[in-house]
N, C-alpha and C positions, 0 to 999 in steps of 0.2 A: 559534497555528496555523502550519504550514509553508506560508506563502504566497509564498515567494521565487520559486517557479516560477510566476509569475502567467501567466495566459492562459486562454482558453476553448477547449475542444476537446470536441466530442461524441464519444462512444465508438462505434466501428463494431461492436465486439463487446462481450461482456458481462463483468462482473466475475467473477473466480474467486479463491478463497482456498485454494489447495492448501497442504498442509504444506510449507513452504519447502524442507526438506531432501529431500523426495521428488523434487525435480527433479534430484538427483544420484544417482538410483537407476534401475533398469530400469522402475520404476512411474511415471516422470515423464510429465506431460501432454505431448501433442504441442505444439510451439512455436506452431503456427497457432491453437491455442486462445487464445493471448494477443494475437493481432493486433487492435489497437485497443481492447483491454480496459481497464477501470478496475480496477487491482489494489488490493484492500483487505486490510489485515492489522492485527493487533494482537498485542501480546505481554504476557504477565504471568508473574511468578514465575520469571524466568530471569536471565541475566547480559547486560550490555551487549555483551560480546564475542560472545555467541551471536547477538544481533540483527545485529551487523556481519557475522558469518559467514553467516547465513541470507540476508541481502541480497546478499552476494557470490556465493553459489551461484546466485541468480536472475540476477545480472549475467553471470556466466561462462557460464551456459547460454543466454544470449540473450533471456531473458524481458524484461528492462528495455529492450531495444531494440525490443520489439514493442508494449508497452503504450502507451496514450494518456493515462494519468493514474494517480495513486496517492492512496489515502486511508489514513491511518494512525490507528489508534485511540489512545485515551489510554493511555500506558504505566502499568502498575501493578506495583509490587514488582519492579522490574528493578534488580538490584544493579550498581553501577558507573556509573550514569547521573548526570551533572551533579554530580560531586564534584570541583570545580576544585582544582588545575589539571591533575590527572592524567587525569580522565575527561571525555569529551565529553558533551554533551546529545544526546538522541535526534535532534533537528533536525540537528545536525552530522553524526551518523552517516549519516542518510538522504541528506543533500545530498552528502556525501563519496562515497558509493557511486554515486549517480546521476551524478556528474561533470558533464559539460557537456550531458547529455540535457535537452532543453527540453520537459519535460512538466509539467503542473500538478500540484501536490501540496497536499493538505489534511492538516493534522495535528491531533492532539488531538481527534479526532471521537469523540463518545460513542456507540460501538457495541461489541458484543462483551461481554467480561466486566466492564468498568468502565462507569460511567454508567447510563443508563436501559435498556441492553441492547436497542438498536434492531435489528430484523432487517435483514440485508443480503441482498436477493435475488440469486441467481446466475442468469445467463442472460438478463437483461433489458438493453435499451439504456439507457444512462445518460449524463447530461451533467454535466461537472465544470467549475466556474468558480472558480479559485483567487482571482481578484481579488474576486469577490463572496462567496467562501467558501461556495459552494453545491454540493450534489450533488443532482441531480434524476433521477428515473426518467422515461424518455421513453416508457414503455408501462406498462400496468397490471400489477401484481404478481399479481393474482388475476383469473382469467377465469371467467365464468359458464358 
């Protein structure tokens, strides 16, 4: 897990998972959608350099300055990851792009295409605790 960014921070806003490259287009989400959000993402079947580039798009467009936490799915079939000494691990890529931003990060979380395919609701308040390695929904995902 990427738990170096330890800390507990409840999210004021909800998690969003836009296609990362969309932030560099006229179809980008407004930045205020990311205020206090827990950003979750996963990647499969691409290159490590693409992951680095997508994360830098989010950084350059100010998204990483607005989120309150990040949840990273289990990487699957990403060429160029962890082939020492030339290639970094996903953990190194994420922490490099985050720089000195003090946000909690959970990594290798089983959602999305790998693992049990847990649903990740969008638009709900969530709490993220990297020390305890927990992500909690702070409101019901389904309403009667």
